[in-house]
C-alpha positions in Angstrom: 63.5 106.6 91.6 64.6 107.4 87.6 65.3 105.2 85.7 68.6 105.7 83.1 69.2 103.6 80.5 72.3 103.2 79.3 73.3 101.6 75.4 75.9 99.4 74.1 77.1 102.5 72.4 77.1 104.3 76.5 79.1 100.8 77.7 82.0 101.0 75.1 82.8 104.5 75.3 82.8 103.8 79.2 85.4 101.3 78.6 87.8 103.4 76.1 87.6 105.9 78.6 88.8 103.8 81.8 91.7 102.0 79.8 93.1 105.3 78.8 92.9 106.2 82.7 94.2 103.2 83.6 97.0 103.0 81.1 98.2 106.6 82.3 97.6 105.4 86.0 100.2 102.7 85.2 102.5 104.4 83.3 101.4 101.8 79.8 103.5 104.8 77.5 106.2 105.3 80.2 110.0 104.4 79.8 112.2 101.7 81.3 113.5 103.8 83.5 110.3 105.2 85.0 108.9 101.3 85.8 109.2 100.4 89.0 109.7 96.2 87.9 109.9 95.4 84.7 109.8 91.6 83.0 112.2 89.3 82.5 112.2 90.3 78.9 112.8 93.5 79.7 115.6 92.9 81.9 117.5 90.6 79.2 117.2 93.3 76.7 118.7 96.4 79.2 121.3 94.2 80.1 122.0 92.4 77.1 122.0 89.1 78.4 120.4 85.6 77.3 118.0 84.1 79.1 120.3 81.2 80.9 122.2 84.3 82.3 119.8 86.0 84.0 118.9 82.1 85.3 121.7 82.2 87.1 122.1 85.3 88.3 118.4 84.8 89.9 120.1 81.2 90.8 123.3 83.0 92.4 121.3 85.9 94.3 122.9 88.6 92.6 119.7 89.7 90.8 116.5 89.1 93.2 113.1 88.7 92.1 109.3 88.4 92.5 107.2 85.5 91.0 103.8 86.5 90.3 101.5 83.3 88.7 104.2 82.2 86.4 106.2 85.7 85.5 109.1 86.8 87.2 109.7 90.9 88.0 112.5 92.7 89.2 113.0 95.6 90.4 114.8 98.2 88.2 116.8 100.1 91.5 118.0 96.2 92.1 118.7 96.4 88.2 121.1 99.3 88.8 123.0 98.9 91.8 124.4 95.4 90.0 124.8 97.3 87.0 126.9 100.4 88.9 128.8 97.6 91.3 129.8 95.2 88.4 127.7 92.5 88.9 129.0 91.8 92.4 126.8 91.2 94.9 
């Protein structure tokens, strides 16, 4: 059995390469249009609305969302449908 020694520098290089690959795979540099899910702040910026207005859209069912942990995520397609329909469900 051959033993291979890894140094801290080897691990740092591996970490940097892994993060770069993950960033590319998950669209870290992608525009919002290319993202399937958007966070609340991104939706508010895209629609030009306040946090309260976004909350009202969630409460009355106009805009569906998924909650993971404490974060709410919105599908980009649902937001585009909302804009196309003029806000009506």
